[in-house]
C-alpha positions in Angstrom: 121.6 124.2 180.3 118.0 125.1 179.9 116.6 123.8 176.7 114.1 125.9 174.7 110.9 124.0 173.9 111.7 123.6 170.2 115.1 122.2 170.9 113.8 119.9 173.7 111.1 118.7 171.3 113.7 118.1 168.5 116.0 116.2 170.8 113.3 114.0 172.2 111.6 113.3 168.8 115.0 112.6 167.3 116.1 110.2 170.0 112.8 108.3 169.7 113.0 108.0 166.0 116.6 106.9 166.0 115.8 104.3 168.7 112.9 103.0 166.6 115.0 102.8 163.4 117.9 101.1 165.1 115.4 98.5 166.7 113.8 97.8 163.3 117.1 97.5 161.6 118.7 95.2 164.1 115.6 93.2 165.1 113.5 92.6 162.0 112.2 89.3 163.4 110.8 91.1 166.4 108.9 93.5 164.2 107.2 90.5 162.5 106.7 88.4 165.6 105.2 91.3 167.6 103.3 92.8 164.7 100.1 93.6 166.7 102.2 95.4 169.4 103.9 97.5 166.7 100.6 98.5 165.1 99.1 99.2 168.6 102.0 101.5 169.4 101.6 103.3 166.1 97.8 103.7 166.8 98.5 105.1 170.2 101.0 107.7 168.9 98.5 108.6 166.2 95.7 109.1 168.7 97.9 111.4 170.8 98.8 113.3 167.6 95.2 113.7 166.7 94.4 115.0 170.2 97.3 117.5 169.8 96.2 118.6 166.4 92.4 118.8 166.7 90.5 121.4 168.8 87.0 120.5 169.9 85.8 123.9 171.2 85.4 125.5 168.7 85.9 122.6 166.3 88.9 122.9 164.1 92.7 122.4 163.9 95.2 123.9 166.3 97.1 125.5 163.4 97.6 129.1 162.6 98.5 130.8 159.3 101.1 133.5 158.9 100.6 135.2 155.5 103.1 138.0 156.2 106.5 138.5 154.7 108.2 138.2 158.1 109.0 134.4 157.7 110.7 135.2 154.4 113.0 137.9 155.9 116.5 136.8 156.8 116.8 136.0 160.5 119.5 137.8 162.5 120.0 140.4 159.7 121.6 143.5 161.1 119.5 145.6 158.8 116.4 144.6 160.8 117.6 146.8 163.6 117.5 149.9 161.3 114.1 148.9 160.0 112.6 148.4 163.5 114.0 151.8 164.6 112.4 153.4 161.6 109.1 151.8 162.2 109.3 152.8 165.9 110.0 156.5 164.9 107.8 156.9 161.8 105.2 154.1 161.9 105.0 151.0 159.8 105.5 151.0 156.0 102.3 149.0 155.3 100.7 151.1 152.7 97.1 150.4 151.8 96.2 152.4 148.7 92.9 152.6 146.9 92.8 154.3 143.5 89.4 155.6 142.3 89.8 155.8 138.5 87.2 158.0 136.7 86.9 160.2 133.6 87.2 163.2 135.9 87.5 163.2 139.7 86.4 166.9 139.9 82.7 166.4 139.4 80.2 166.8 142.2 79.1 163.1 141.7 82.6 161.7 141.9 83.7 163.9 144.8 80.6 162.8 146.7 81.4 159.2 146.0 85.0 159.8 147.2 83.8 161.3 150.4 81.2 158.6 150.9 83.7 155.8 150.4 86.3 157.6 152.6 83.8 158.1 155.5 82.5 154.5 155.3 86.0 153.1 155.5 87.0 155.5 158.3 84.0 154.3 160.4 85.4 150.7 160.4 86.5 150.1 164.0 89.9 148.8 163.0 90.7 151.8 160.7 92.7 154.6 162.2 92.5 157.1 159.4 91.7 157.6 155.8 93.4 160.3 153.8 91.8 161.5 150.6 90.9 164.7 148.9 87.7 164.6 150.9 89.6 164.0 154.3 92.8 166.0 154.2 94.1 169.2 155.7 95.3 172.1 153.5 97.4 175.2 154.2 96.8 178.4 152.4 96.9 182.2 152.9 93.5 183.9 152.8 94.2 187.6 151.7 90.8 188.9 152.9 91.5 187.7 156.5 95.2 188.1 156.3 95.4 184.7 158.0 96.8 181.2 157.3 94.0 178.8 156.7 94.6 175.3 158.1 91.4 173.5 157.4 89.9 170.6 155.4 90.6 170.9 151.7 86.9 170.2 150.9 84.2 171.1 153.5 81.3 171.4 151.1 81.4 169.7 147.7 81.0 172.5 145.2 78.5 172.1 142.3 79.5 175.2 140.4 81.7 174.3 137.4 84.0 177.3 138.1 84.5 176.2 141.7 85.2 172.7 140.7 87.7 173.9 138.1 89.4 176.1 140.8 89.6 173.1 143.1 91.1 171.0 140.4 93.8 173.6 139.6 94.6 174.0 143.3 95.0 170.3 144.2 96.7 169.1 141.0 99.2 172.0 141.4 99.9 171.2 145.0 103.1 169.1 145.5 101.6 167.7 148.8 98.6 166.3 146.9 99.9 165.5 143.5 100.3 161.7 142.9 99.7 160.9 146.6 96.0 162.0 146.6 95.3 162.9 143.0 96.8 162.0 139.6 98.4 164.7 137.5 95.6 164.5 134.9 92.9 164.7 137.6 91.4 161.4 136.5 92.3 159.3 139.6 91.9 160.0 143.3 93.7 158.1 146.1 92.5 156.9 149.5 95.4 156.1 151.8 94.1 153.9 154.6 96.0 153.4 157.8 94.9 150.8 160.4 95.1 150.7 164.2 97.8 148.5 165.7 96.8 145.0 164.7 98.6 141.8 164.5 98.4 139.9 161.2 96.0 137.4 162.9 93.8 140.2 164.1 93.8 141.8 160.6 92.8 138.6 158.9 90.2 137.7 161.6 88.6 141.1 161.2 88.2 140.4 157.4 89.1 144.1 156.9 90.2 143.7 153.3 87.1 142.0 152.2 84.9 144.5 154.1 86.6 147.3 152.3 86.3 145.5 149.0 82.5 145.2 149.5 82.3 149.0 150.1 84.2 149.7 146.9 82.1 147.2 145.0 78.9 149.1 146.1 80.4 152.4 144.8 81.6 151.0 141.5 79.7 152.5 138.5 80.2 152.8 134.7 83.1 155.2 134.4 84.2 154.7 138.1 86.3 151.8 139.3 88.6 151.0 142.2 92.0 149.4 142.4 93.6 148.3 145.7 97.3 147.8 146.4 99.6 147.6 149.4 101.0 144.9 151.7 98.0 144.5 154.0 95.9 143.8 150.9 98.4 141.3 149.6 98.6 139.6 153.0 94.8 139.1 153.0 94.9 137.7 149.5 97.8 135.4 150.4 95.9 134.1 153.4 92.8 133.2 151.3 95.0 131.5 148.7 96.8 129.6 151.4 93.5 128.4 152.7 92.5 127.3 149.2 95.7 125.4 148.7 95.5 123.7 152.1 92.0 122.5 151.3 92.8 121.5 147.7 96.3 120.2 147.4 96.4 117.5 150.1 93.2 115.7 148.9 94.4 115.9 145.3 97.8 114.5 146.3 96.2 111.6 148.1 93.9 110.9 145.1 96.7 111.2 142.6 99.1 109.0 144.5 96.3 106.5 145.1 95.6 106.4 141.3 99.2 105.8 140.5 99.5 103.0 143.1 96.3 101.4 142.0 97.2 101.0 138.3 100.9 100.4 138.8 100.8 97.8 141.7 97.3 96.5 141.1 96.4 95.5 144.7 94.5 97.2 147.5 97.4 96.6 149.9 99.7 98.3 147.4 97.5 101.4 147.8 96.4 101.4 151.4 99.7 100.5 153.1 102.1 103.0 151.4 99.5 105.7 151.5 98.4 104.9 155.0 101.9 105.1 156.4 102.6 108.5 154.8 99.3 109.9 156.0 100.1 108.8 159.6 103.6 110.4 159.3 101.9 113.6 158.0 99.6 113.5 161.0 102.5 113.2 163.4 104.4 116.0 161.6 101.4 118.5 161.7 100.8 117.5 165.4 104.4 118.6 166.0 103.8 121.9 164.3 100.7 122.4 166.5 102.6 121.5 169.7 105.4 123.9 168.9 102.9 126.6 168.1 104.5 127.4 164.7 102.2 129.0 162.1 102.0 127.7 158.5 103.7 130.0 156.0 103.4 130.4 152.3 106.1 127.7 151.9 104.9 125.2 154.4 101.6 125.0 152.5 103.4 122.5 150.3 104.6 120.4 153.2 101.6 117.9 153.2 101.6 117.2 149.4 105.4 117.1 149.4 105.5 114.5 152.2 102.7 112.4 150.6 104.5 112.3 147.3 107.9 111.4 148.7 106.9 109.2 151.6 104.7 106.8 149.6 107.8 105.8 147.7 109.2 103.8 150.6 106.1 101.7 151.0 106.2 100.9 147.3 109.6 99.2 147.6 108.5 97.3 150.6 105.3 96.0 148.9 107.0 95.0 145.7 109.8 93.1 147.6 107.1 91.4 149.8 105.2 90.3 146.8 108.4 89.0 145.2 109.3 87.0 148.4 105.7 85.8 148.7 106.1 83.7 145.6 108.6 81.4 147.3 107.4 81.1 151.0 104.5 79.5 152.7 103.0 82.3 154.8 102.9 86.1 155.1 105.1 86.4 158.3 107.9 84.6 156.4 107.4 86.8 153.4 107.4 89.9 155.6 110.6 88.8 157.4 112.5 88.0 154.2 111.3 91.3 152.8 112.6 93.2 155.8 115.9 91.4 155.7 116.5 92.6 152.1 114.8 96.0 152.1 115.8 97.6 155.4 119.2 98.8 154.3 118.1 100.5 151.1 115.0 102.0 152.8 117.2 103.3 155.6 119.7 104.8 153.2 116.9 106.2 151.0 115.3 107.8 154.1 118.5 109.2 155.4 119.5 110.7 152.1 116.2 112.4 151.8 116.6 113.7 155.3 120.0 115.0 154.4 118.5 116.7 151.3 115.9 118.5 153.4 118.4 119.0 156.2 120.6 121.0 153.9 117.8 123.7 154.0 118.6 124.2 157.6 121.8 126.2 156.7 119.6 129.0 155.5 118.8 132.2 157.5 115.3 132.5 156.0 112.8 131.2 158.7 110.2 129.9 156.2 112.8 127.8 154.4 114.3 126.6 157.7 110.9 125.5 159.0 110.0 123.7 155.8 113.3 121.8 156.0 113.0 121.0 159.7 109.4 119.7 159.5 110.2 117.8 156.2 113.1 116.1 158.0 110.7 115.0 160.8 108.1 113.8 158.3 110.5 111.8 156.2 112.1 110.2 159.3 108.6 109.2 160.5 107.6 107.7 157.2 110.9 105.8 157.0 110.3 104.3 160.4 106.7 103.4 159.6 107.9 101.8 156.3 110.1 99.3 158.1 107.8 98.7 161.1 104.1 99.4 160.5 104.0 98.3 156.8 105.8 94.9 157.3 103.8 94.4 160.5 100.6 94.8 158.7 101.8 92.6 155.9 102.7 89.9 158.4 99.1 89.9 159.7 97.5 89.8 156.3 97.2 86.7 154.2 99.4 86.2 151.2 98.0 87.6 147.9 95.8 85.0 146.1 98.1 84.7 143.0 95.8 82.1 141.4 92.6 84.2 141.7 91.2 85.4 138.3 92.5 89.0 137.8 90.0 91.8 137.9 90.0 95.0 135.8 92.6 96.7 138.1 95.0 93.8 138.1 94.6 93.3 134.4 95.4 96.9 133.8 98.2 96.8 136.2 99.6 93.7 134.5 99.5 95.5 131.1 101.2 98.6 132.6 103.9 96.4 134.2 104.4 94.6 130.8 104.9 97.9 129.1 107.3 99.0 131.8 109.2 95.7 131.4 109.5 96.2 127.7 110.7 99.8 128.0 113.2 98.7 130.7 114.6 96.0 128.5 115.1 98.5 125.6 116.8 101.0 128.0 119.1 98.4 129.4 120.0 97.0 126.0 120.8 100.5 124.7 122.9 101.3 127.8 124.8 98.1 127.4 125.4 98.4 123.6 126.0 102.2 123.5 127.5 102.8 126.9 130.2 105.0 125.6 127.8 107.2 123.6 125.3 107.3 126.5 128.0 108.6 128.9 129.3 111.1 126.3 125.8 112.6 125.7 125.3 113.1 129.5 128.8 114.6 129.8 128.0 117.0 127.0 124.7 118.0 128.6 126.4 118.5 132.0 129.1 120.8 130.5 126.4 122.9 128.7 124.4 123.2 132.0 127.6 124.2 133.9 128.2 127.0 131.4 124.7 128.3 131.8 124.7 128.2 135.6 126.5 131.6 136.0 123.7 133.2 134.0 121.1 132.1 136.6 119.1 135.1 137.9 118.3 135.3 141.6 115.1 137.1 142.2 112.3 136.8 144.8 109.5 139.1 145.7 106.3 138.7 147.7 104.2 139.9 144.7 105.8 137.4 142.4 103.9 134.7 144.2 100.8 135.9 142.3 100.2 135.3 138.6 100.9 138.2 136.3 97.2 138.1 135.2 95.8 138.0 138.8 93.7 140.8 140.1 96.3 141.6 142.8 99.0 142.1 140.1 96.7 144.1 137.8 95.6 146.4 140.6 99.2 146.9 141.8 100.2 147.9 138.3 97.2 150.2 138.0 98.0 152.1 141.2 101.7 152.4 140.2 100.6 153.8 136.8 97.9 156.2 138.0 99.4 157.4 141.3 102.5 157.1 143.4 103.9 153.6 143.7 102.5 151.2 146.3 105.9 150.1 147.7 107.3 152.5 150.3 111.0 152.8 151.2 112.2 154.9 154.1 115.3 157.1 153.7 116.0 158.1 157.3 118.1 161.2 158.0 119.3 161.2 161.6 120.9 164.1 163.6 123.1 163.8 166.6 120.8 165.6 169.0 117.1 166.6 169.5 116.1 169.5 167.3 118.7 168.7 164.7 116.1 168.9 161.9 115.2 172.5 162.9 118.4 173.7 161.3 117.9 175.2 157.9 121.1 173.6 156.7 119.7 170.1 157.7 116.4 170.7 155.9 118.2 171.9 152.7 120.3 168.7 152.7 117.1 166.7 152.9 115.7 168.9 150.1 118.7 168.2 147.9 118.4 164.5 148.6 114.7 164.6 147.8 115.3 166.3 144.4 118.1 163.8 143.6 115.9 160.8 144.6 113.0 161.9 142.5 115.1 161.6 139.4 116.1 158.0 140.0 114.6 155.3 137.7 111.8 153.5 139.5 111.0 156.3 141.9 107.4 157.5 141.4 107.2 159.9 144.3 109.2 161.2 147.2 108.0 163.3 150.1 109.5 164.7 153.3 108.9 167.2 156.0 110.6 169.8 153.7 107.5 169.7 151.5 105.3 170.6 154.4 107.6 173.4 155.6 107.8 174.9 152.2 104.0 174.9 151.8 103.6 176.5 155.3 106.3 179.1 154.6 104.4 180.2 151.4 101.2 180.4 153.3 102.9 182.5 156.0 104.3 184.8 153.4 100.9 185.8 152.1 100.8 183.0 149.5 103.8 184.3 147.6 105.0 181.5 145.3 108.6 182.8 145.6 108.4 182.1 149.3 107.8 178.3 148.9 111.1 177.6 150.5 112.9 176.7 153.7 113.2 179.7 156.1 116.7 181.1 156.7 116.7 180.8 160.5 116.3 178.0 163.0 113.6 180.0 164.8 111.7 180.4 161.5 111.8 176.6 160.9 110.7 175.9 164.5 107.8 178.3 164.2 106.5 176.5 161.1 107.0 173.0 162.6 104.7 174.0 165.5 101.9 174.7 162.9 102.1 171.2 161.4 99.2 169.0 162.5 100.6 166.0 164.5 99.0 163.5 162.1 100.7 165.0 159.1 104.1 165.1 160.7 104.1 161.6 162.3 105.4 159.7 159.3 108.0 162.4 158.3 109.5 163.7 161.6 110.2 162.4 165.1 108.5 164.3 167.9 111.9 165.6 169.2 112.8 166.7 165.6 116.0 164.6 165.7 115.3 162.4 162.7 113.5 163.0 159.4 112.0 160.5 157.0 112.1 160.8 153.3 109.3 158.5 152.1 110.1 157.1 148.7 107.3 155.4 146.7 108.1 153.0 143.9 106.3 150.4 141.8 109.6 148.4 141.5 109.1 144.7 142.2 111.6 141.8 142.3 114.5 141.7 144.7 117.0 142.3 142.0 115.3 145.6 141.0 114.7 146.6 144.6 118.4 146.0 145.5 119.4 148.1 142.5 117.1 150.9 143.7 118.4 150.7 147.2 122.0 151.0 145.9 120.9 154.1 143.9 119.4 155.6 147.0 122.6 155.0 149.0 124.6 156.6 146.2 122.3 159.7 146.3 122.9 160.0 150.0 126.6 160.0 149.5 126.5 162.4 146.5 124.3 165.1 148.1 126.9 165.7 150.8 125.0 165.6 154.1 126.3 167.9 156.9 128.8 166.1 159.2 126.1 166.0 162.0 123.7 164.0 159.8 123.7 160.4 158.7 121.4 158.7 156.2 120.2 155.1 155.8 117.8 153.2 153.5 115.4 150.7 154.9 112.0 149.2 154.5 110.3 145.8 154.4 110.9 145.6 150.6 114.6 146.2 151.2 114.8 143.4 153.8 112.9 141.0 151.6 115.3 141.7 148.7 118.1 140.7 151.0 116.7 137.2 151.3 117.6 136.8 147.7 121.2 137.4 148.6 120.9 134.7 151.2 119.5 132.3 148.6 122.4 133.0 146.3 125.1 132.6 148.9 123.5 129.6 150.5 122.5 127.6 147.4 125.9 126.2 146.6 126.6 125.6 150.2 123.3 123.7 150.7 123.8 121.5 147.5 127.5 120.8 148.3 126.6 119.9 151.9 123.8 117.6 150.8 126.0 115.9 148.1 128.9 115.4 150.5 126.8 114.0 153.3 124.9 111.7 150.9 128.1 110.4 149.4 129.6 109.6 152.8 126.3 107.9 153.8 126.2 105.8 150.7 129.9 104.9 151.0 129.3 103.7 154.6 126.2 101.7 153.5 127.6 100.1 150.4 131.2 99.9 151.6 132.4 100.4 148.0 134.0 103.5 146.8 133.4 102.8 143.1 129.7 102.0 143.7 129.3 105.2 145.9 130.8 107.4 143.1 128.7 105.8 140.5 125.6 106.2 142.7 126.2 110.0 142.9 126.7 110.7 139.2 123.1 110.0 137.9 121.8 112.2 140.7 124.2 115.1 140.5 123.7 115.4 136.8 119.9 116.1 137.0 120.5 118.7 139.6 123.1 120.4 137.5 120.7 120.3 134.5 118.1 121.9 136.7 120.4 124.8 137.5 121.3 125.0 133.8 117.7 125.4 132.9 117.4 128.3 135.4 120.5 129.8 133.8 118.8 129.4 130.4 116.0 131.7 131.7 113.2 129.2 132.3 112.6 130.7 135.7 114.5 132.8 138.3 116.0 131.2 141.4 113.3 132.2 143.9 112.5 131.1 147.5 110.5 128.1 146.3 112.7 127.1 143.4 115.8 127.3 145.7 114.5 124.3 147.5 114.7 122.0 144.5 118.5 121.4 144.2 119.4 119.9 147.5 115.9 118.3 148.0 116.0 116.6 144.6 119.4 115.2 145.3 118.2 113.7 148.5 115.0 112.2 146.9 116.5 111.0 143.6 119.2 108.9 145.3 116.6 106.6 146.7 115.9 104.7 143.5 119.6 104.6 142.7 120.4 103.0 146.0 117.7 100.3 145.4 119.1 99.6 142.0 122.7 99.3 143.1 121.8 97.2 146.1 120.0 94.7 143.8 122.8 95.0 141.2 125.4 94.1 143.8 123.4 91.2 145.0 123.2 89.8 141.5 127.0 90.3 141.1 127.6 88.4 144.3 125.4 85.6 142.9 128.0 85.2 140.1 126.5 87.2 137.2 128.6 89.4 135.0 127.9 93.2 134.9 125.6 93.0 131.8 123.5 90.2 133.2 123.4 91.7 136.7 122.3 95.1 135.3 119.6 93.4 133.3 118.3 91.5 136.3 118.4 94.6 138.5 116.5 96.6 135.9 113.8 93.9 135.6 113.4 93.4 139.4 113.5 96.9 140.8 112.9 98.9 137.5 109.1 98.7 137.8 109.3 100.0 141.4 111.6 102.8 140.2 109.2 103.8 137.4 106.3 103.6 139.8 107.9 105.8 142.4 108.9 108.3 139.8 105.4 108.4 138.5 104.2 109.1 142.1 106.7 111.9 142.5 105.8 113.5 139.2 102.1 113.2 140.0 102.6 114.7 143.5 104.7 117.6 142.2 102.3 118.2 139.3 99.5 118.5 141.8 101.5 121.2 143.6 101.6 122.9 140.2 97.8 123.4 140.8 98.6 125.9 143.6 97.0 129.3 143.5 100.6 130.8 143.8 102.6 131.3 140.7 106.0 130.6 142.2 104.7 127.4 143.9 103.4 126.3 140.5 106.9 126.9 139.2 108.3 124.8 142.1 105.9 122.0 141.3 106.6 121.9 137.5 110.4 122.2 137.9 110.4 119.5 140.6 108.4 117.2 138.4 110.7 117.8 135.5 113.8 117.2 137.7 112.3 113.9 138.9 111.8 112.8 135.3 115.4 113.6 134.6 116.4 111.5 137.6 114.4 108.6 136.2 116.1 108.8 132.9 119.6 108.9 134.4 118.7 106.0 136.7 117.5 103.8 133.8 120.0 104.8 131.1 123.1 106.5 132.6 123.4 104.3 135.7 123.4 101.0 133.9 125.9 102.4 131.3 128.3 103.5 134.1 128.0 100.1 135.9 128.7 98.1 132.7 131.4 100.5 131.5 133.3 100.4 134.8 132.4 96.7 135.2 132.2 97.0 139.0 
């Protein structure tokens, strides 16, 4: 079997990581005794990763960015074939619309500005065409010449008020121009820009959107302003926001985690070693992305801060256990060895459960989610390995902390914080012991309430929803939809069974009926088809008689008119062999739920109008495909969470070898996830692509602290203590580390909430809230369960 490069890389990396984890788990003494060799090997792999990631000529990173919607479209979706066929026949549906809003378009000054802007944009090398009132072909009958005039609508800009009024009346009354090139009130003109065939990378590199924006800025005056909408514009804005997030979020995550570590652990090694291990793991992960040639998407922007927040947690448990062991041994190698002997199992279980949480994302058919899950699995596996190899190896080479040295400001502050933590933990533990029945009852009640709310959860995702409602992108989009035809195109493709099928009058009348039906649908702002062009031409041929604005009665009459249509005007509406026609529906509808409803209405219209037996109709478009990803989220969410929960339970059962402890370990982690979905059901946010990640991932992350608590609790029970005493000792010994790790996770996810994308901010805030819920259940519900069941 020939392996694809990604599969070969995954198998090789997986084998090496498993080998390293097995070696560290079975030979902890070798890690300590050969500490320098371990660190040298880590340095060697890091140097190779740096070489793979960094490009010298020109200087930069070997990473690319994909700001398009393609990674968010469901993979292997059969509807993609219809979409690709429609794009091949009628061109892409990437509308780039500029609305020039004025008090009155039909003044000499504003028409001159419209022409000037149109011509300047059209001269850009990457622009194929600009359609506006100043650059559009019109058809009309000229009685004096007894001839059909097919010429530019405006050749010379009139200055005479009567001529301007006549031009206004003609254009606003023309169905081919109304709402596509000029608003019904004559106050807004449109420029519809089409680009030459460019990849997204070429479009971004050409900086086309910003160049067009500069042209518009130069033509903006009092009483004249411009609004821009359309997918190419949105992609450009997404790219620049992604660059901003990449430059901002990772440094802030490092600073935030470093601050938490400094004041919670109070030692430089408590900051440098956990943070250093996760930064190395992040380097290895991004080197893998570069080696595989995968671009960063709008979701993988959060990969680095996510890894830094999660991965630093493992090092905290290693450091706190090392310092505990250091109080009773003579040197650092002995402390590191005893630390490894106690900490390896919980760290491995914690790492593997987090891997399972992210691995559950791999069941999706959305590429952006799949890649985030896959690279997060790699990153977590790397930091788990480093936490039980590089961190203890470094500790073995460092001298033991000078416990007797006078504490400085940081250590004094850390001591005070830990004293507060200890006091709070004692209160929590005492309350859990004394009121265990009430504690359990409260959480059961909250869980039942959340379960009742889950069915009300709304699944909705949309590319535009990544932007804040107050952002310029959203305001311009809404302005274009209000003033002109909508900025979201949907194709309704009518196909015949042979070439020339659309020359039949019966076929065109069916398209006409469908167009009239579609125009009445809620959410549809405009619809146009080849029928509109044929009707306008027929009127021109019949000496401008309004009654003749109709479809000819014969196939020959239709064919004659189609020969008169300029190629550029027909390209988006009719195939060259006249076998398939395209009804272009424009809408301002956003949100996958609303788009799916509109698509269903369009399909019902196709069925209701009664197409001839020789014709078929289908609805497609990028917006339709993107809305289908929401269906994938809805169908895959329960599957992912259940898969993660089941796998984590089996892993904990195998690690703890106790069914009661495994069941108890799951309860305080399933409850916060259930409450998270309940909050979504209560309307706090829709289940979108980013928020869909939280359920299974939170389950994998939150179980880490539970495992550390239960492992310590079981050790205390084996030492002869009763459940109440064992729980108290476990809370005091690992409770501080649990609170510290939660603070790190909350800090890390709160930093993601500083993203420029609205939905990523939702992800950050909801993740931070879910982590806080997990902390509360670990410190209150878990001890209550242990003491109530007396295991």
